[in-house]
C-alpha positions in Angstrom: -25.3 36.9 -0.4 -22.4 39.3 0.0 -21.4 41.8 -2.6 -18.2 39.8 -3.3 -20.2 36.6 -3.8 -22.5 38.4 -6.2 -19.6 39.8 -8.2 -18.0 36.3 -8.4 -21.2 34.7 -9.4 -21.8 37.2 -12.2 -18.2 36.8 -13.4 -18.4 33.0 -13.4 -21.6 33.1 -15.4 -20.2 35.6 -17.9 -16.9 33.8 -18.2 -18.5 30.4 -18.9 -20.5 31.8 -21.8 -17.3 32.0 -23.8 -15.8 28.8 -25.4 -12.9 27.0 -23.7 -9.6 28.6 -24.9 -11.2 31.7 -26.3 -10.0 35.2 -25.6 -13.2 36.0 -23.7 -12.8 32.9 -21.5 -9.2 33.9 -20.7 -10.2 37.4 -19.8 -12.9 36.2 -17.6 -10.6 33.8 -15.8 -8.0 36.5 -15.3 -10.6 38.8 -13.8 -11.8 36.1 -11.4 -8.2 35.3 -10.3 -7.6 38.9 -9.6 -10.9 39.4 -7.7 -10.3 36.2 -5.6 -6.7 37.3 -4.8 -7.9 40.7 -3.7 -10.6 39.2 -1.5 -7.8 37.6 0.7 -10.3 34.8 1.4 -8.2 32.0 -0.3 -6.7 29.6 2.3 -3.2 30.4 3.3 -0.6 28.7 5.4 3.2 28.8 6.0 4.1 25.4 4.6 7.1 25.4 2.2 5.0 23.6 -0.5 2.1 26.1 -0.3 3.0 27.8 -3.6 3.1 24.5 -5.4 -0.3 23.6 -4.1 -1.6 27.0 -5.0 -0.3 26.7 -8.6 -2.1 23.3 -8.9 -5.2 24.9 -7.6 -5.2 27.7 -10.2 -4.6 25.1 -12.9 -7.6 23.1 -11.6 -9.7 26.3 -11.5 -9.0 27.2 -15.1 -9.6 23.6 -16.4 -12.7 22.8 -14.4 -14.6 26.0 -13.7 -17.0 25.8 -16.6 -16.5 22.2 -17.8 -14.9 19.2 -16.3 -11.6 18.6 -18.1 -9.4 17.0 -15.4 -12.0 16.6 -12.6 -15.1 14.3 -12.4 -17.4 17.3 -12.3 -17.1 21.0 -13.0 -17.8 23.8 -10.5 -21.5 23.9 -9.5 -22.6 27.4 -8.7 -25.7 26.1 -6.9 -23.7 24.1 -4.3 -21.1 26.7 -3.1 -19.4 29.9 -4.0 -16.2 29.6 -6.1 -13.8 30.5 -3.2 -15.2 27.7 -1.0 -14.8 25.3 -4.0 -11.2 26.4 -4.5 -10.3 26.3 -0.8 -11.6 22.7 -0.6 -9.3 21.7 -3.5 -6.4 23.7 -2.2 -6.6 22.0 1.3 -6.7 18.6 -0.3 -3.5 19.3 -2.3 -1.8 20.7 0.8 -2.8 17.5 2.7 -1.4 15.3 -0.1 1.9 17.3 -0.1 2.2 17.1 3.7 1.7 13.3 3.5 4.2 13.0 0.6 6.8 15.0 2.6 6.4 12.8 5.6 6.6 9.7 3.4 9.8 11.0 1.8 11.4 11.6 5.3 10.3 8.1 6.4 11.6 6.5 3.3 14.9 8.3 3.5 15.4 7.1 7.1 14.5 3.5 6.1 16.9 3.5 3.2 19.7 4.9 5.3 19.3 1.9 7.6 19.8 -0.6 4.9 23.3 -1.9 4.2 23.9 -4.3 1.3 27.4 -5.7 0.9 28.8 -2.8 2.8 27.2 -0.2 0.5 24.0 1.5 1.5 21.2 1.5 -1.1 21.0 5.3 -0.8 24.6 5.5 -1.8 24.0 3.2 -4.7 21.2 5.3 -6.0 23.4 8.4 -5.7 26.1 6.6 -7.7 23.7 6.3 -10.7 23.1 10.0 -10.8 26.3 11.5 -9.5 29.0 9.2 -10.9 31.1 10.6 -13.7 29.7 7.8 -15.9 26.3 7.1 -14.5 24.6 6.2 -17.7 25.7 2.6 -17.8 24.1 1.5 -14.5 21.1 3.7 -15.1 20.6 2.3 -18.6 20.9 -1.3 -17.1 18.2 -0.4 -14.6 16.0 1.1 -17.3 16.4 -1.9 -19.5 15.6 -4.2 -16.6 12.4 -2.3 -15.9 11.3 -2.0 -19.5 11.9 -5.7 -20.3 10.4 -7.0 -17.1 11.2 -10.6 -18.2 9.5 -12.2 -15.2 6.6 -9.8 -15.4 6.8 -9.2 -11.7 6.8 -5.5 -12.2 3.6 -5.5 -14.3 2.0 -7.9 -11.9 2.7 -5.6 -9.0 0.1 -2.9 -9.1 -2.2 -0.7 -6.9 -5.4 -2.5 -6.0 -8.0 -2.3 -8.7 -5.6 -0.2 -10.8 -3.6 -2.6 -13.0 -2.7 0.4 -15.2 -0.7 1.8 -12.3 2.0 -0.8 -11.7 5.6 -1.0 -10.5 7.0 -1.0 -14.0 5.2 2.3 -14.9 6.0 4.1 -11.6 9.7 3.1 -11.5 10.1 4.4 -15.1 8.3 7.6 -14.2 10.5 8.1 -11.2 13.8 7.5 -12.9 15.9 10.6 -13.7 14.5 13.0 -14.8 11.8 12.0 -12.4 8.1 12.9 -12.8 6.8 14.7 -9.7 4.2 13.0 -7.5 1.9 16.0 -8.2 1.9 15.3 -11.9 1.4 11.6 -11.4 -1.4 12.2 -9.0 -3.3 14.2 -11.7 -2.3 11.8 -14.5 -3.7 8.7 -12.7 -6.4 10.4 -10.6 -4.9 8.9 -7.4 -3.8 10.8 -4.3 -0.1 11.5 -3.8 -0.2 9.5 -0.6 -1.5 6.4 -2.4 1.1 6.6 -5.1 4.1 7.3 -2.8 3.0 4.6 -0.3 2.8 2.0 -3.0 6.2 3.1 -4.3 7.7 2.7 -0.9 6.1 -0.6 0.0 6.3 -2.4 -3.4 8.7 -0.6 -5.8 11.6 0.1 -3.4 12.1 -3.6 -2.4 12.1 -4.5 -6.1 14.8 -1.9 -6.8 16.8 -3.2 -3.9 16.7 -6.7 -5.4 18.0 -5.2 -8.7 21.0 -3.5 -6.9 21.8 -6.8 -5.1 21.9 -8.6 -8.4 24.1 -6.0 -10.0 26.4 -6.1 -6.9 26.7 -2.4 -6.9 29.9 -1.4 -5.0 
């Protein structure tokens, strides 16, 4: 075991002796973050979303080092050193964000190809947010989703996850939208799973709504 690994192991052990939220715990976490940063062994790349993934990683670190708060299990000092544990999580978040970025580009291209009554769906969406009086149409959309009179939105959900349905996701993504990263943590599903479902199932339902409203 290297000197760095010994220092980290000792710090983790000492930090986790203090109760969650206590001053001692906070000091220990701060010391660990500083030591890990100084080691320069944390995974790095040049992606534009790296800093977002890193912030999520540090949040995960603080919440799940000593006890599992947002994860299924806390860090296990017997299985790996803490930097290896963090790098594994960081790489997963980077992969999720890469997939999300690709999905957004693909979705944008597909939406731009659609033309409904001479007005593109993307333009219709822009109208809701950018129009001098966007609240009326946006409110109509929100009411349509909330009422879900035919229950089609609630019946459209991710496989084996009836709690994550089209009604919930559309509402979450209406302005001001909840980020995929936050939704991923909230529902314990990958960003790619959520964004793919939204693209395949929710977007067609939104298109139907715009057609019914005859947005021009």
